[in-house]
mmCIF file as gemmi writes it, N, C-alpha and C atoms, coordinates in Angstrom:
data_model
loop_
_atom_site.group_PDB
_atom_site.id
_atom_site.type_symbol
_atom_site.label_atom_id
_atom_site.label_alt_id
_atom_site.label_comp_id
_atom_site.label_asym_id
_atom_site.label_entity_id
_atom_site.label_seq_id
_atom_site.pdbx_PDB_ins_code
_atom_site.Cartn_x
_atom_site.Cartn_y
_atom_site.Cartn_z
_atom_site.occupancy
_atom_site.B_iso_or_equiv
_atom_site.pdbx_formal_charge
_atom_site.auth_seq_id
_atom_site.auth_asym_id
_atom_site.pdbx_PDB_model_num
ATOM 1 N N . UNK Axp A 1 ? 277.309 42.943 300.527 1 0 ? 1 A 1
ATOM 2 C CA . UNK Axp A 1 ? 277.727 43.602 301.726 1 0 ? 1 A 1
ATOM 3 C C . UNK Axp A 1 ? 276.519 44.132 302.508 1 0 ? 1 A 1
ATOM 4 N N . UNK Axp A 2 ? 275.54 44.66 301.809 1 0 ? 2 A 1
ATOM 5 C CA . UNK Axp A 2 ? 274.345 45.181 302.478 1 0 ? 2 A 1
ATOM 6 C C . UNK Axp A 2 ? 273.586 44.046 303.174 1 0 ? 2 A 1
ATOM 7 N N . UNK Axp A 3 ? 273.466 42.907 302.515 1 0 ? 3 A 1
ATOM 8 C CA . UNK Axp A 3 ? 272.791 41.766 303.146 1 0 ? 3 A 1
ATOM 9 C C . UNK Axp A 3 ? 273.512 41.347 304.415 1 0 ? 3 A 1
ATOM 10 N N . UNK Axp A 4 ? 274.835 41.333 304.396 1 0 ? 4 A 1
ATOM 11 C CA . UNK Axp A 4 ? 275.599 40.978 305.599 1 0 ? 4 A 1
ATOM 12 C C . UNK Axp A 4 ? 275.336 41.969 306.728 1 0 ? 4 A 1
ATOM 13 N N . UNK Axp A 5 ? 275.236 43.249 306.402 1 0 ? 5 A 1
ATOM 14 C CA . UNK Axp A 5 ? 274.942 44.255 307.422 1 0 ? 5 A 1
ATOM 15 C C . UNK Axp A 5 ? 273.575 43.996 308.059 1 0 ? 5 A 1
ATOM 16 N N . UNK Axp A 6 ? 272.569 43.786 307.242 1 0 ? 6 A 1
ATOM 17 C CA . UNK Axp A 6 ? 271.214 43.538 307.756 1 0 ? 6 A 1
ATOM 18 C C . UNK Axp A 6 ? 271.199 42.287 308.615 1 0 ? 6 A 1
ATOM 19 N N . UNK Axp A 7 ? 271.828 41.223 308.149 1 0 ? 7 A 1
ATOM 20 C CA . UNK Axp A 7 ? 271.86 39.971 308.909 1 0 ? 7 A 1
ATOM 21 C C . UNK Axp A 7 ? 272.571 40.15 310.242 1 0 ? 7 A 1
ATOM 22 N N . UNK Axp A 8 ? 273.693 40.857 310.261 1 0 ? 8 A 1
ATOM 23 C CA . UNK Axp A 8 ? 274.404 41.066 311.523 1 0 ? 8 A 1
ATOM 24 C C . UNK Axp A 8 ? 273.567 41.891 312.499 1 0 ? 8 A 1
ATOM 25 N N . UNK Axp A 9 ? 272.823 42.87 311.988 1 0 ? 9 A 1
ATOM 26 C CA . UNK Axp A 9 ? 271.949 43.668 312.843 1 0 ? 9 A 1
ATOM 27 C C . UNK Axp A 9 ? 270.799 42.821 313.406 1 0 ? 9 A 1
ATOM 28 N N . UNK Axp A 10 ? 270.257 41.944 312.577 1 0 ? 10 A 1
ATOM 29 C CA . UNK Axp A 10 ? 269.186 41.049 313.053 1 0 ? 10 A 1
ATOM 30 C C . UNK Axp A 10 ? 269.7 40.107 314.141 1 0 ? 10 A 1
ATOM 31 N N . UNK Axp A 11 ? 270.934 39.652 313.996 1 0 ? 11 A 1
ATOM 32 C CA . UNK Axp A 11 ? 271.525 38.79 315.022 1 0 ? 11 A 1
ATOM 33 C C . UNK Axp A 11 ? 271.655 39.527 316.345 1 0 ? 11 A 1
ATOM 34 N N . UNK Axp A 12 ? 272.057 40.807 316.3 1 0 ? 12 A 1
ATOM 35 C CA . UNK Axp A 12 ? 272.187 41.568 317.546 1 0 ? 12 A 1
ATOM 36 C C . UNK Axp A 12 ? 270.817 41.814 318.196 1 0 ? 12 A 1
ATOM 37 N N . UNK Axp A 13 ? 269.771 41.852 317.386 1 0 ? 13 A 1
ATOM 38 C CA . UNK Axp A 13 ? 268.402 41.993 317.915 1 0 ? 13 A 1
ATOM 39 C C . UNK Axp A 13 ? 267.82 40.653 318.335 1 0 ? 13 A 1
ATOM 40 N N . UNK Axp A 14 ? 268.582 39.579 318.153 1 0 ? 14 A 1
ATOM 41 C CA . UNK Axp A 14 ? 268.164 38.211 318.473 1 0 ? 14 A 1
ATOM 42 C C . UNK Axp A 14 ? 266.892 37.813 317.736 1 0 ? 14 A 1
ATOM 43 N N . UNK Axp A 15 ? 266.816 38.191 316.481 1 0 ? 15 A 1
ATOM 44 C CA . UNK Axp A 15 ? 265.691 37.823 315.618 1 0 ? 15 A 1
ATOM 45 C C . UNK Axp A 15 ? 265.968 36.485 314.957 1 0 ? 15 A 1
ATOM 46 N N . UNK Axp A 16 ? 264.933 35.657 314.827 1 0 ? 16 A 1
ATOM 47 C CA . UNK Axp A 16 ? 265.052 34.408 314.081 1 0 ? 16 A 1
ATOM 48 C C . UNK Axp A 16 ? 264.724 34.687 312.624 1 0 ? 16 A 1
ATOM 49 N N . UNK Axp A 17 ? 265.585 34.251 311.733 1 0 ? 17 A 1
ATOM 50 C CA . UNK Axp A 17 ? 265.352 34.474 310.312 1 0 ? 17 A 1
ATOM 51 C C . UNK Axp A 17 ? 265.889 33.304 309.505 1 0 ? 17 A 1
ATOM 52 N N . UNK Axp A 18 ? 265.362 33.19 308.283 1 0 ? 18 A 1
ATOM 53 C CA . UNK Axp A 18 ? 265.693 32.07 307.401 1 0 ? 18 A 1
ATOM 54 C C . UNK Axp A 18 ? 265.83 32.583 305.971 1 0 ? 18 A 1
ATOM 55 N N . UNK Axp A 19 ? 266.577 31.845 305.198 1 0 ? 19 A 1
ATOM 56 C CA . UNK Axp A 19 ? 266.71 32.077 303.762 1 0 ? 19 A 1
ATOM 57 C C . UNK Axp A 19 ? 265.686 31.18 303.084 1 0 ? 19 A 1
ATOM 58 N N . UNK Axp A 20 ? 265.046 31.658 302.016 1 0 ? 20 A 1
ATOM 59 C CA . UNK Axp A 20 ? 263.98 30.873 301.381 1 0 ? 20 A 1
ATOM 60 C C . UNK Axp A 20 ? 264.195 30.841 299.874 1 0 ? 20 A 1
ATOM 61 N N . UNK Axp A 21 ? 264.363 29.661 299.356 1 0 ? 21 A 1
ATOM 62 C CA . UNK Axp A 21 ? 264.496 29.468 297.912 1 0 ? 21 A 1
ATOM 63 C C . UNK Axp A 21 ? 263.754 28.183 297.519 1 0 ? 21 A 1
ATOM 64 N N . UNK Axp A 22 ? 262.447 28.302 297.27 1 0 ? 22 A 1
ATOM 65 C CA . UNK Axp A 22 ? 261.665 27.109 296.961 1 0 ? 22 A 1
ATOM 66 C C . UNK Axp A 22 ? 261.909 26.552 295.552 1 0 ? 22 A 1
ATOM 67 N N . UNK Axp A 23 ? 262.438 27.399 294.654 1 0 ? 23 A 1
ATOM 68 C CA . UNK Axp A 23 ? 262.715 26.95 293.299 1 0 ? 23 A 1
ATOM 69 C C . UNK Axp A 23 ? 263.812 27.822 292.702 1 0 ? 23 A 1
ATOM 70 N N . UNK Axp A 24 ? 264.271 27.453 291.52 1 0 ? 24 A 1
ATOM 71 C CA . UNK Axp A 24 ? 265.283 28.258 290.843 1 0 ? 24 A 1
ATOM 72 C C . UNK Axp A 24 ? 264.745 29.627 290.428 1 0 ? 24 A 1
ATOM 73 N N . UNK Axp A 25 ? 263.422 29.744 290.336 1 0 ? 25 A 1
ATOM 74 C CA . UNK Axp A 25 ? 262.795 30.982 289.883 1 0 ? 25 A 1
ATOM 75 C C . UNK Axp A 25 ? 262.416 31.938 291.011 1 0 ? 25 A 1
ATOM 76 N N . UNK Axp A 26 ? 262.498 31.493 292.265 1 0 ? 26 A 1
ATOM 77 C CA . UNK Axp A 26 ? 262.075 32.346 293.372 1 0 ? 26 A 1
ATOM 78 C C . UNK Axp A 26 ? 263.107 32.281 294.501 1 0 ? 26 A 1
ATOM 79 N N . UNK Axp A 27 ? 263.447 33.461 295.04 1 0 ? 27 A 1
ATOM 80 C CA . UNK Axp A 27 ? 264.354 33.551 296.177 1 0 ? 27 A 1
ATOM 81 C C . UNK Axp A 27 ? 263.928 34.737 297.014 1 0 ? 27 A 1
ATOM 82 N N . UNK Axp A 28 ? 263.761 34.505 298.31 1 0 ? 28 A 1
ATOM 83 C CA . UNK Axp A 28 ? 263.468 35.583 299.244 1 0 ? 28 A 1
ATOM 84 C C . UNK Axp A 28 ? 264.69 35.738 300.132 1 0 ? 28 A 1
ATOM 85 N N . UNK Axp A 29 ? 265.18 36.979 300.278 1 0 ? 29 A 1
ATOM 86 C CA . UNK Axp A 29 ? 266.406 37.209 301.042 1 0 ? 29 A 1
ATOM 87 C C . UNK Axp A 29 ? 266.298 36.703 302.477 1 0 ? 29 A 1
ATOM 88 N N . UNK Axp A 30 ? 265.201 37.051 303.141 1 0 ? 30 A 1
ATOM 89 C CA . UNK Axp A 30 ? 265.011 36.641 304.539 1 0 ? 30 A 1
ATOM 90 C C . UNK Axp A 30 ? 263.542 36.396 304.837 1 0 ? 30 A 1
ATOM 91 N N . UNK Axp A 31 ? 263.304 35.437 305.693 1 0 ? 31 A 1
ATOM 92 C CA . UNK Axp A 31 ? 261.996 35.26 306.303 1 0 ? 31 A 1
ATOM 93 C C . UNK Axp A 31 ? 262.189 35.457 307.791 1 0 ? 31 A 1
ATOM 94 N N . UNK Axp A 32 ? 261.515 36.45 308.34 1 0 ? 32 A 1
ATOM 95 C CA . UNK Axp A 32 ? 261.56 36.683 309.784 1 0 ? 32 A 1
ATOM 96 C C . UNK Axp A 32 ? 260.487 35.861 310.457 1 0 ? 32 A 1
ATOM 97 N N . UNK Axp A 33 ? 260.863 35.178 311.515 1 0 ? 33 A 1
ATOM 98 C CA . UNK Axp A 33 ? 259.924 34.371 312.281 1 0 ? 33 A 1
ATOM 99 C C . UNK Axp A 33 ? 259.444 35.188 313.472 1 0 ? 33 A 1
ATOM 100 N N . UNK Axp A 34 ? 258.259 35.742 313.346 1 0 ? 34 A 1
ATOM 101 C CA . UNK Axp A 34 ? 257.69 36.603 314.379 1 0 ? 34 A 1
ATOM 102 C C . UNK Axp A 34 ? 256.48 35.917 315.016 1 0 ? 34 A 1
ATOM 103 N N . UNK Axp A 35 ? 256.065 36.408 316.16 1 0 ? 35 A 1
ATOM 104 C CA . UNK Axp A 35 ? 254.916 35.826 316.867 1 0 ? 35 A 1
ATOM 105 C C . UNK Axp A 35 ? 253.638 35.841 316.036 1 0 ? 35 A 1
ATOM 106 N N . UNK Axp A 36 ? 253.46 36.894 315.254 1 0 ? 36 A 1
ATOM 107 C CA . UNK Axp A 36 ? 252.238 37.025 314.451 1 0 ? 36 A 1
ATOM 108 C C . UNK Axp A 36 ? 252.377 36.427 313.057 1 0 ? 36 A 1
ATOM 109 N N . UNK Axp A 37 ? 253.436 35.678 312.796 1 0 ? 37 A 1
ATOM 110 C CA . UNK Axp A 37 ? 253.609 34.997 311.515 1 0 ? 37 A 1
ATOM 111 C C . UNK Axp A 37 ? 254.947 35.264 310.868 1 0 ? 37 A 1
ATOM 112 N N . UNK Axp A 38 ? 255.092 34.732 309.689 1 0 ? 38 A 1
ATOM 113 C CA . UNK Axp A 38 ? 256.318 34.877 308.912 1 0 ? 38 A 1
ATOM 114 C C . UNK Axp A 38 ? 256.266 36.169 308.119 1 0 ? 38 A 1
ATOM 115 N N . UNK Axp A 39 ? 257.374 36.917 308.131 1 0 ? 39 A 1
ATOM 116 C CA . UNK Axp A 39 ? 257.45 38.173 307.378 1 0 ? 39 A 1
ATOM 117 C C . UNK Axp A 39 ? 258.557 38.041 306.336 1 0 ? 39 A 1
ATOM 118 N N . UNK Axp A 40 ? 258.201 38.036 305.052 1 0 ? 40 A 1
ATOM 119 C CA . UNK Axp A 40 ? 259.24 37.998 304.006 1 0 ? 40 A 1
ATOM 120 C C . UNK Axp A 40 ? 259.924 39.369 303.894 1 0 ? 40 A 1
ATOM 121 N N . UNK Axp A 41 ? 261.241 39.354 303.689 1 0 ? 41 A 1
ATOM 122 C CA . UNK Axp A 41 ? 262.025 40.581 303.597 1 0 ? 41 A 1
ATOM 123 C C . UNK Axp A 41 ? 262.937 40.541 302.381 1 0 ? 41 A 1
ATOM 124 N N . UNK Axp A 42 ? 262.984 41.63 301.674 1 0 ? 42 A 1
ATOM 125 C CA . UNK Axp A 42 ? 263.921 41.807 300.572 1 0 ? 42 A 1
ATOM 126 C C . UNK Axp A 42 ? 264.887 42.907 300.94 1 0 ? 42 A 1
ATOM 127 N N . UNK Axp A 43 ? 266.132 42.74 300.566 1 0 ? 43 A 1
ATOM 128 C CA . UNK Axp A 43 ? 267.168 43.722 300.853 1 0 ? 43 A 1
ATOM 129 C C . UNK Axp A 43 ? 267.676 44.263 299.521 1 0 ? 43 A 1
ATOM 130 N N . UNK Axp A 44 ? 267.533 45.569 299.344 1 0 ? 44 A 1
ATOM 131 C CA . UNK Axp A 44 ? 267.964 46.223 298.111 1 0 ? 44 A 1
ATOM 132 C C . UNK Axp A 44 ? 269.031 47.254 298.45 1 0 ? 44 A 1
ATOM 133 N N . UNK Axp A 45 ? 270.117 47.26 297.705 1 0 ? 45 A 1
ATOM 134 C CA . UNK Axp A 45 ? 271.222 48.172 298.009 1 0 ? 45 A 1
ATOM 135 C C . UNK Axp A 45 ? 271.008 49.575 297.442 1 0 ? 45 A 1
ATOM 136 N N . UNK Axp A 46 ? 270.052 49.735 296.567 1 0 ? 46 A 1
ATOM 137 C CA . UNK Axp A 46 ? 269.824 51.038 295.943 1 0 ? 46 A 1
ATOM 138 C C . UNK Axp A 46 ? 268.412 51.542 296.168 1 0 ? 46 A 1
ATOM 139 N N . UNK Axp A 47 ? 267.965 52.378 295.233 1 0 ? 47 A 1
ATOM 140 C CA . UNK Axp A 47 ? 266.631 52.954 295.335 1 0 ? 47 A 1
ATOM 141 C C . UNK Axp A 47 ? 265.592 52.16 294.535 1 0 ? 47 A 1
ATOM 142 N N . UNK Axp A 48 ? 266.035 51.256 293.685 1 0 ? 48 A 1
ATOM 143 C CA . UNK Axp A 48 ? 265.083 50.415 292.946 1 0 ? 48 A 1
ATOM 144 C C . UNK Axp A 48 ? 264.605 49.314 293.871 1 0 ? 48 A 1
ATOM 145 N N . UNK Axp A 49 ? 263.337 49.298 294.137 1 0 ? 49 A 1
ATOM 146 C CA . UNK Axp A 49 ? 262.805 48.321 295.102 1 0 ? 49 A 1
ATOM 147 C C . UNK Axp A 49 ? 261.85 47.319 294.471 1 0 ? 49 A 1
ATOM 148 N N . UNK Axp A 50 ? 261.77 47.305 293.168 1 0 ? 50 A 1
ATOM 149 C CA . UNK Axp A 50 ? 260.913 46.316 292.518 1 0 ? 50 A 1
ATOM 150 C C . UNK Axp A 50 ? 261.454 44.924 292.811 1 0 ? 50 A 1
ATOM 151 N N . UNK Axp A 51 ? 260.572 44.041 293.229 1 0 ? 51 A 1
ATOM 152 C CA . UNK Axp A 51 ? 260.988 42.68 293.541 1 0 ? 51 A 1
ATOM 153 C C . UNK Axp A 51 ? 259.931 41.696 293.05 1 0 ? 51 A 1
ATOM 154 N N . UNK Axp A 52 ? 260.211 41.094 291.925 1 0 ? 52 A 1
ATOM 155 C CA . UNK Axp A 52 ? 259.29 40.105 291.363 1 0 ? 52 A 1
ATOM 156 C C . UNK Axp A 52 ? 259.155 38.914 292.305 1 0 ? 52 A 1
ATOM 157 N N . UNK Axp A 53 ? 260.282 38.519 292.913 1 0 ? 53 A 1
ATOM 158 C CA . UNK Axp A 53 ? 260.248 37.388 293.835 1 0 ? 53 A 1
ATOM 159 C C . UNK Axp A 53 ? 259.348 37.66 295.038 1 0 ? 53 A 1
ATOM 160 N N . UNK Axp A 54 ? 259.472 38.841 295.616 1 0 ? 54 A 1
ATOM 161 C CA . UNK Axp A 54 ? 258.636 39.188 296.768 1 0 ? 54 A 1
ATOM 162 C C . UNK Axp A 54 ? 257.169 39.267 296.367 1 0 ? 54 A 1
ATOM 163 N N . UNK Axp A 55 ? 256.886 39.837 295.221 1 0 ? 55 A 1
ATOM 164 C CA . UNK Axp A 55 ? 255.498 39.908 294.737 1 0 ? 55 A 1
ATOM 165 C C . UNK Axp A 55 ? 254.919 38.513 294.54 1 0 ? 55 A 1
ATOM 166 N N . UNK Axp A 56 ? 255.677 37.632 293.916 1 0 ? 56 A 1
ATOM 167 C CA . UNK Axp A 56 ? 255.201 36.26 293.701 1 0 ? 56 A 1
ATOM 168 C C . UNK Axp A 56 ? 254.993 35.532 295.025 1 0 ? 56 A 1
ATOM 169 N N . UNK Axp A 57 ? 255.906 35.723 295.962 1 0 ? 57 A 1
ATOM 170 C CA . UNK Axp A 57 ? 255.765 35.096 297.279 1 0 ? 57 A 1
ATOM 171 C C . UNK Axp A 57 ? 254.484 35.573 297.951 1 0 ? 57 A 1
ATOM 172 N N . UNK Axp A 58 ? 254.262 36.873 297.933 1 0 ? 58 A 1
ATOM 173 C CA . UNK Axp A 58 ? 253.081 37.439 298.6 1 0 ? 58 A 1
ATOM 174 C C . UNK Axp A 58 ? 251.782 36.99 297.947 1 0 ? 58 A 1
ATOM 175 N N . UNK Axp A 59 ? 251.763 36.86 296.643 1 0 ? 59 A 1
ATOM 176 C CA . UNK Axp A 59 ? 250.566 36.361 295.945 1 0 ? 59 A 1
ATOM 177 C C . UNK Axp A 59 ? 250.281 34.91 296.332 1 0 ? 59 A 1
ATOM 178 N N . UNK Axp A 60 ? 251.336 34.124 296.481 1 0 ? 60 A 1
ATOM 179 C CA . UNK Axp A 60 ? 251.171 32.693 296.767 1 0 ? 60 A 1
ATOM 180 C C . UNK Axp A 60 ? 250.854 32.415 298.238 1 0 ? 60 A 1
ATOM 181 N N . UNK Axp A 61 ? 251.567 33.094 299.166 1 0 ? 61 A 1
ATOM 182 C CA . UNK Axp A 61 ? 251.452 32.756 300.587 1 0 ? 61 A 1
ATOM 183 C C . UNK Axp A 61 ? 250.642 33.751 301.427 1 0 ? 61 A 1
ATOM 184 N N . UNK Axp A 62 ? 250.295 34.904 300.855 1 0 ? 62 A 1
ATOM 185 C CA . UNK Axp A 62 ? 249.465 35.914 301.511 1 0 ? 62 A 1
ATOM 186 C C . UNK Axp A 62 ? 249.917 36.287 302.927 1 0 ? 62 A 1
ATOM 187 N N . UNK Axp A 63 ? 251.151 36.772 303.08 1 0 ? 63 A 1
ATOM 188 C CA . UNK Axp A 63 ? 251.58 37.197 304.41 1 0 ? 63 A 1
ATOM 189 C C . UNK Axp A 63 ? 250.858 38.483 304.825 1 0 ? 63 A 1
ATOM 190 N N . UNK Axp A 64 ? 250.738 38.697 306.128 1 0 ? 64 A 1
ATOM 191 C CA . UNK Axp A 64 ? 250.084 39.9 306.627 1 0 ? 64 A 1
ATOM 192 C C . UNK Axp A 64 ? 250.974 41.121 306.443 1 0 ? 64 A 1
ATOM 193 N N . UNK Axp A 65 ? 252.293 40.887 306.364 1 0 ? 65 A 1
ATOM 194 C CA . UNK Axp A 65 ? 253.255 41.975 306.26 1 0 ? 65 A 1
ATOM 195 C C . UNK Axp A 65 ? 254.46 41.504 305.464 1 0 ? 65 A 1
ATOM 196 N N . UNK Axp A 66 ? 255.035 42.408 304.682 1 0 ? 66 A 1
ATOM 197 C CA . UNK Axp A 66 ? 256.287 42.156 303.964 1 0 ? 66 A 1
ATOM 198 C C . UNK Axp A 66 ? 257.138 43.419 304.098 1 0 ? 66 A 1
ATOM 199 N N . UNK Axp A 67 ? 258.456 43.241 304.078 1 0 ? 67 A 1
ATOM 200 C CA . UNK Axp A 67 ? 259.368 44.359 304.299 1 0 ? 67 A 1
ATOM 201 C C . UNK Axp A 67 ? 260.415 44.433 303.19 1 0 ? 67 A 1
ATOM 202 N N . UNK Axp A 68 ? 260.695 45.66 302.756 1 0 ? 68 A 1
ATOM 203 C CA . UNK Axp A 68 ? 261.821 45.918 301.86 1 0 ? 68 A 1
ATOM 204 C C . UNK Axp A 68 ? 262.763 46.878 302.559 1 0 ? 68 A 1
ATOM 205 N N . UNK Axp A 69 ? 264.021 46.466 302.713 1 0 ? 69 A 1
ATOM 206 C CA . UNK Axp A 69 ? 265.07 47.332 303.22 1 0 ? 69 A 1
ATOM 207 C C . UNK Axp A 69 ? 265.784 47.928 302.022 1 0 ? 69 A 1
ATOM 208 N N . UNK Axp A 70 ? 265.903 49.262 301.973 1 0 ? 70 A 1
ATOM 209 C CA . UNK Axp A 70 ? 266.553 49.915 300.833 1 0 ? 70 A 1
ATOM 210 C C . UNK Axp A 70 ? 267.038 51.299 301.234 1 0 ? 70 A 1
ATOM 211 N N . UNK Axp A 71 ? 267.473 52.072 300.257 1 0 ? 71 A 1
ATOM 212 C CA . UNK Axp A 71 ? 267.881 53.461 300.503 1 0 ? 71 A 1
ATOM 213 C C . UNK Axp A 71 ? 266.703 54.409 300.62 1 0 ? 71 A 1
ATOM 214 N N . UNK Axp A 72 ? 265.518 53.933 300.325 1 0 ? 72 A 1
ATOM 215 C CA . UNK Axp A 72 ? 264.331 54.784 300.409 1 0 ? 72 A 1
ATOM 216 C C . UNK Axp A 72 ? 263.937 55.034 301.862 1 0 ? 72 A 1
ATOM 217 N N . UNK Axp A 73 ? 263.091 56.028 302.071 1 0 ? 73 A 1
ATOM 218 C CA . UNK Axp A 73 ? 262.643 56.395 303.395 1 0 ? 73 A 1
ATOM 219 C C . UNK Axp A 73 ? 261.565 55.418 303.875 1 0 ? 73 A 1
ATOM 220 N N . UNK Axp A 74 ? 261.082 55.594 305.095 1 0 ? 74 A 1
ATOM 221 C CA . UNK Axp A 74 ? 260 54.786 305.626 1 0 ? 74 A 1
ATOM 222 C C . UNK Axp A 74 ? 258.768 54.94 304.74 1 0 ? 74 A 1
ATOM 223 N N . UNK Axp A 75 ? 258.04 53.858 304.588 1 0 ? 75 A 1
ATOM 224 C CA . UNK Axp A 75 ? 256.83 53.914 303.797 1 0 ? 75 A 1
ATOM 225 C C . UNK Axp A 75 ? 255.97 52.684 304.013 1 0 ? 75 A 1
ATOM 226 N N . UNK Axp A 76 ? 254.724 52.765 303.585 1 0 ? 76 A 1
ATOM 227 C CA . UNK Axp A 76 ? 253.804 51.649 303.703 1 0 ? 76 A 1
ATOM 228 C C . UNK Axp A 76 ? 252.825 51.72 302.54 1 0 ? 76 A 1
ATOM 229 N N . UNK Axp A 77 ? 252.608 50.585 301.908 1 0 ? 77 A 1
ATOM 230 C CA . UNK Axp A 77 ? 251.637 50.46 300.833 1 0 ? 77 A 1
ATOM 231 C C . UNK Axp A 77 ? 250.925 49.149 301.043 1 0 ? 77 A 1
ATOM 232 N N . UNK Axp A 78 ? 249.713 49.2 301.584 1 0 ? 78 A 1
ATOM 233 C CA . UNK Axp A 78 ? 248.943 48.01 301.896 1 0 ? 78 A 1
ATOM 234 C C . UNK Axp A 78 ? 249.71 47.167 302.924 1 0 ? 78 A 1
ATOM 235 N N . UNK Axp A 79 ? 250.175 45.995 302.568 1 0 ? 79 A 1
ATOM 236 C CA . UNK Axp A 79 ? 250.897 45.105 303.48 1 0 ? 79 A 1
ATOM 237 C C . UNK Axp A 79 ? 252.421 45.271 303.364 1 0 ? 79 A 1
ATOM 238 N N . UNK Axp A 80 ? 252.9 46.062 302.411 1 0 ? 80 A 1
ATOM 239 C CA . UNK Axp A 80 ? 254.325 46.207 302.14 1 0 ? 80 A 1
ATOM 240 C C . UNK Axp A 80 ? 254.914 47.419 302.859 1 0 ? 80 A 1
ATOM 241 N N . UNK Axp A 81 ? 255.877 47.157 303.735 1 0 ? 81 A 1
ATOM 242 C CA . UNK Axp A 81 ? 256.532 48.21 304.513 1 0 ? 81 A 1
ATOM 243 C C . UNK Axp A 81 ? 257.923 48.445 303.954 1 0 ? 81 A 1
ATOM 244 N N . UNK Axp A 82 ? 258.324 49.695 303.929 1 0 ? 82 A 1
ATOM 245 C CA . UNK Axp A 82 ? 259.657 50.067 303.47 1 0 ? 82 A 1
ATOM 246 C C . UNK Axp A 82 ? 260.435 50.649 304.65 1 0 ? 82 A 1
ATOM 247 N N . UNK Axp A 83 ? 261.64 50.127 304.861 1 0 ? 83 A 1
ATOM 248 C CA . UNK Axp A 83 ? 262.52 50.615 305.917 1 0 ? 83 A 1
ATOM 249 C C . UNK Axp A 83 ? 263.839 51.039 305.287 1 0 ? 83 A 1
ATOM 250 N N . UNK Axp A 84 ? 264.383 52.19 305.685 1 0 ? 84 A 1
ATOM 251 C CA . UNK Axp A 84 ? 265.735 52.55 305.246 1 0 ? 84 A 1
ATOM 252 C C . UNK Axp A 84 ? 266.74 51.563 305.823 1 0 ? 84 A 1
ATOM 253 N N . UNK Axp A 85 ? 267.847 51.364 305.141 1 0 ? 85 A 1
ATOM 254 C CA . UNK Axp A 85 ? 268.85 50.402 305.579 1 0 ? 85 A 1
ATOM 255 C C . UNK Axp A 85 ? 269.34 50.664 306.991 1 0 ? 85 A 1
ATOM 256 N N . UNK Axp A 86 ? 269.465 51.924 307.36 1 0 ? 86 A 1
ATOM 257 C CA . UNK Axp A 86 ? 270 52.254 308.687 1 0 ? 86 A 1
ATOM 258 C C . UNK Axp A 86 ? 269.03 51.956 309.821 1 0 ? 86 A 1
ATOM 259 N N . UNK Axp A 87 ? 267.775 51.69 309.526 1 0 ? 87 A 1
ATOM 260 C CA . UNK Axp A 87 ? 266.735 51.634 310.543 1 0 ? 87 A 1
ATOM 261 C C . UNK Axp A 87 ? 266.387 50.222 310.996 1 0 ? 87 A 1
ATOM 262 N N . UNK Axp A 88 ? 267.253 49.296 310.842 1 0 ? 88 A 1
ATOM 263 C CA . UNK Axp A 88 ? 266.973 47.909 311.206 1 0 ? 88 A 1
ATOM 264 C C . UNK Axp A 88 ? 266.578 47.793 312.678 1 0 ? 88 A 1
ATOM 265 N N . UNK Axp A 89 ? 267.084 48.7 313.51 1 0 ? 89 A 1
ATOM 266 C CA . UNK Axp A 89 ? 266.759 48.674 314.937 1 0 ? 89 A 1
ATOM 267 C C . UNK Axp A 89 ? 265.257 48.85 315.199 1 0 ? 89 A 1
ATOM 268 N N . UNK Axp A 90 ? 264.531 49.378 314.222 1 0 ? 90 A 1
ATOM 269 C CA . UNK Axp A 90 ? 263.086 49.605 314.391 1 0 ? 90 A 1
ATOM 270 C C . UNK Axp A 90 ? 262.308 48.311 314.468 1 0 ? 90 A 1
ATOM 271 N N . UNK Axp A 91 ? 262.904 47.209 314.135 1 0 ? 91 A 1
ATOM 272 C CA . UNK Axp A 91 ? 262.209 45.936 314.189 1 0 ? 91 A 1
ATOM 273 C C . UNK Axp A 91 ? 262.137 45.361 315.592 1 0 ? 91 A 1
ATOM 274 N N . UNK Axp A 92 ? 262.823 45.974 316.55 1 0 ? 92 A 1
ATOM 275 C CA . UNK Axp A 92 ? 262.825 45.416 317.905 1 0 ? 92 A 1
ATOM 276 C C . UNK Axp A 92 ? 261.526 45.67 318.62 1 0 ? 92 A 1
């Protein structure tokens, strides 16, 4: 349900996004297609934001930015940005 909410909000912002599953061992919830490159995004319904898939993706493809949507507050750690679920509008 949370993923559907995020996707519907991205549609209203007219953002281009894709689902990414290169193998059975890796899945990224969304890839945002932005002017400055691809931004991998993980959507978490709770406060646990550990994402082995996102970590593996970032090690392999070295994106400039990655985003986790969760119940946690705004935050930044190196290239990883954290957005609360309600704040999807901040991507505009």
